[in-house]
C-alpha positions in Angstrom: -67.1 53.2 -159.7 -66.5 56.3 -161.8 -62.9 54.9 -163.1 -61.4 58.7 -162.8 -62.0 57.8 -159.5 -61.2 54.8 -159.2 -57.0 56.1 -160.8 -56.9 57.8 -158.4 -57.9 55.2 -155.8 -55.2 52.5 -156.9 -52.5 55.6 -157.7 -53.3 56.6 -153.7 -53.2 52.7 -152.1 -50.2 52.3 -154.1 -48.3 55.3 -153.2 -49.5 54.8 -149.4 -47.8 51.3 -150.0 -44.8 53.1 -151.1 -43.7 54.4 -147.9 -44.0 50.5 -145.8 -42.3 50.0 -148.4 -38.4 49.8 -146.9 -36.6 48.1 -149.2 -37.8 50.0 -152.3 -36.9 53.1 -150.4 -33.3 51.6 -149.3 -33.4 50.4 -153.9 -34.4 54.2 -154.5 -31.0 55.9 -152.3 -29.1 53.5 -152.8 -29.7 54.2 -157.1 -29.4 57.7 -155.9 -25.7 57.3 -154.2 -24.3 55.2 -157.5 -26.0 58.0 -159.8 -24.7 60.9 -157.5 -20.6 59.5 -158.4 -21.0 59.5 -161.6 -22.6 63.2 -162.2 -26.1 61.4 -163.3 -27.3 64.9 -162.3 -25.4 66.5 -164.9 -26.8 65.5 -167.9 -29.8 67.1 -168.5 -31.0 70.3 -170.6 -34.5 72.1 -170.7 -34.9 73.9 -174.0 -31.6 74.2 -174.9 -30.1 74.6 -171.3 -28.3 73.0 -168.8 -30.5 72.1 -165.8 -28.6 70.6 -163.1 -31.8 68.5 -161.5 -33.2 64.5 -161.7 -36.0 63.8 -164.2 -38.3 63.2 -161.7 -37.8 66.7 -159.6 -38.2 68.2 -163.1 -41.4 66.0 -162.8 -42.7 67.2 -159.5 -42.3 70.9 -160.4 -44.6 70.8 -163.6 -46.8 69.0 -160.7 -46.6 71.7 -158.9 -46.9 74.3 -160.9 -50.2 73.1 -162.5 -51.2 72.6 -159.0 -50.6 75.7 -157.4 -50.6 77.8 -161.0 -48.4 80.2 -159.1 -47.9 84.2 -160.6 -44.2 84.2 -159.3 -41.5 81.9 -158.8 -38.5 82.3 -156.7 -35.5 80.4 -156.9 -32.1 80.9 -155.2 -29.4 79.7 -157.4 -29.2 79.9 -161.1 -26.2 77.9 -162.6 -26.5 78.1 -166.3 -30.4 78.6 -166.2 -31.8 75.7 -166.7 -34.3 75.2 -163.9 -35.3 79.2 -164.9 -36.0 78.7 -168.4 -37.9 75.4 -166.9 -40.4 77.6 -164.6 -40.8 79.6 -167.4 -41.6 77.3 -169.6 -44.3 76.1 -167.3 -45.4 79.3 -166.5 -45.7 80.1 -170.2 -47.9 76.9 -171.1 -50.3 78.1 -167.8 -51.1 81.6 -169.4 -52.0 79.0 -172.5 -54.2 76.8 -170.9 -55.3 80.0 -168.8 -56.5 81.8 -172.0 -58.0 78.9 -173.4 -59.9 77.4 -170.4 -61.8 81.5 -170.8 -61.6 81.2 -175.1 -59.8 83.9 -175.3 -56.7 84.5 -177.6 -53.5 83.8 -176.0 -50.8 87.1 -176.3 -47.7 86.3 -173.6 -46.6 89.4 -174.1 -49.7 90.4 -171.8 -47.9 88.2 -169.1 -47.2 89.0 -165.5 -46.5 85.9 -164.6 -42.3 86.0 -163.3 -39.7 84.0 -162.3 -36.8 85.9 -160.3 -33.4 83.9 -159.4 -31.0 85.2 -157.2 -27.7 84.2 -157.4 -23.9 85.0 -155.6 -22.1 84.8 -159.0 -24.3 84.5 -162.0 -21.1 84.3 -164.3 -21.4 86.6 -168.2 -21.6 83.9 -170.3 -24.5 81.8 -169.0 -26.5 85.3 -168.2 -26.0 86.0 -172.1 -27.3 82.6 -172.6 -30.6 83.6 -170.3 -31.1 87.2 -171.9 -30.9 85.3 -175.6 -33.1 82.5 -174.5 -36.7 82.8 -175.8 -38.7 82.3 -172.5 -36.3 85.8 -171.2 -39.2 87.8 -170.8 -40.6 86.4 -168.3 -37.4 85.5 -166.3 -35.5 88.5 -163.8 -32.4 87.9 -161.7 -30.6 88.8 -159.1 -26.9 88.7 -158.5 -26.0 89.1 -154.5 -26.1 86.7 -151.6 -29.4 85.2 -151.4 -29.0 86.0 -147.1 -28.2 89.6 -147.4 -30.0 91.9 -146.1 -30.2 93.9 -149.5 -31.1 91.3 -151.7 -33.8 90.1 -149.6 -35.2 93.0 -149.6 -34.9 93.9 -153.1 -36.4 90.5 -153.8 -39.5 91.4 -151.3 -40.8 94.6 -153.0 -40.7 92.4 -156.5 -42.7 89.7 -154.6 -45.2 91.8 -153.2 -48.2 92.1 -155.2 -48.3 89.2 -156.5 -50.8 86.6 -155.4 -49.7 83.2 -155.8 -46.2 82.2 -154.4 -43.5 79.8 -154.7 -40.4 79.2 -153.4 -37.1 76.9 -154.9 -34.1 77.5 -152.5 -30.5 75.5 -154.0 -27.7 77.7 -153.7 -25.7 77.3 -150.2 -26.7 74.0 -149.3 -25.2 74.4 -145.4 -27.8 74.3 -142.3 -26.6 78.0 -141.5 -27.5 79.2 -144.9 -30.3 77.3 -145.6 -32.0 78.4 -142.4 -31.4 81.7 -143.5 -33.1 81.6 -146.9 -36.0 79.9 -145.2 -36.5 82.8 -142.3 -35.9 85.4 -145.6 -38.2 83.4 -148.3 -40.8 81.0 -146.9 -42.8 83.8 -146.0 -43.5 84.6 -149.3 -45.3 81.7 -150.2 -48.7 82.0 -150.1 -50.6 79.8 -148.6 -51.5 76.1 -151.0 -48.9 77.0 -152.5 -44.8 75.3 -151.7 -41.2 75.8 -150.6 -39.0 73.1 -152.2 -35.7 73.1 -150.2 -33.9 71.4 -153.1 -30.6 69.2 -151.6 -32.3 67.7 -148.5 -30.7 64.0 -149.8 -27.0 65.1 -148.7 -28.0 64.3 -144.8 -28.7 60.4 -146.1 -25.3 60.0 -148.0 -22.3 58.4 -146.3 -20.0 61.0 -144.0 -18.2 63.0 -146.2 -19.7 61.7 -149.4 -19.4 65.6 -150.9 -16.0 65.8 -150.2 -15.3 68.9 -152.0 -18.1 70.4 -151.1 -19.0 73.3 -147.6 -22.2 71.0 -146.0 -22.4 67.4 -145.6 -24.5 65.5 -143.2 -25.6 66.5 -140.1 -25.1 70.2 -142.2 -27.2 70.5 -144.9 -30.1 71.2 -146.2 -32.3 68.8 -144.4 -31.3 69.2 -140.7 -31.9 73.1 -141.4 -35.8 72.0 -142.3 -35.7 70.0 -139.0 -34.6 72.6 -137.0 -37.3 75.4 -138.7 -39.9 73.5 -139.0 -41.7 72.9 -135.9 -41.9 76.8 -135.4 -43.6 77.2 -138.8 -46.9 75.5 -138.1 -48.0 76.8 -141.1 -46.0 74.1 -142.9 -46.1 70.4 -143.5 -43.8 68.0 -145.4 -46.1 66.9 -148.4 -44.8 63.4 -148.0 -47.5 62.0 -150.6 -44.1 64.1 -153.0 -41.9 62.2 -152.0 -43.7 58.5 -152.0 -44.4 59.2 -155.5 -41.1 60.2 -156.9 -38.8 57.8 -154.7 -35.6 58.7 -156.4 -35.2 62.5 -155.4 -32.6 65.6 -154.1 -35.6 67.1 -152.2 -37.0 64.4 -149.8 -39.0 66.4 -146.3 -38.2 69.3 -148.0 -41.6 69.6 -150.6 -43.1 71.8 -147.5 -46.6 73.2 -148.6 -47.9 75.9 -146.7 -51.2 75.2 -145.5 -52.1 78.2 -143.3 
């Protein structure tokens, strides 16, 4: 057998076994809960900006961006801007790889690939830091509620000329808000690309785990996905990604557009 095919086959078999390994899955959920209690997710930067994500999910985004090669990544939720910088840097690497593969000179000033971030409150010190970052030319921001009609219209107008679009939902994590985001932004995802719904793991934590937040078991991104997905057969859950990561804030949240 071709050694590359052998490696891929072994990986596929291993990931399939994880789906049946309830003890491993439980261990991963326990570690996620323990690490959340200790605010582990706040420990990381990407190219100098704080990013409130697990390293596993950062790697997952890298895999998806390489697989899809999007022209536009839309993100709800900005915070310190680390996720925007992560996406922008991955798009920059795509441009460099495209130039190498085409045998042309890489000129970042000619790139059309962009990241569009939306947040109801872009704090001045965070906006200043994002706009001063070397990746700033690839980043656009809209301030306002991600589900406000005028904001949705701005995003739709921004996205209309892009050929491959990816969406990441990571702002308010209540059921109603995420459901409204899915209705507004999932249609912008192009076939073969993804809508990644972050923090679906809330439904797997003990009730009251997020005592100072408006979301909880039964009212969170996963419940929104479960309500929304049956009426949208053009999307499916990428269970392999969840099996691959084990520790992720987005179980059942990697939604791939198949049609």
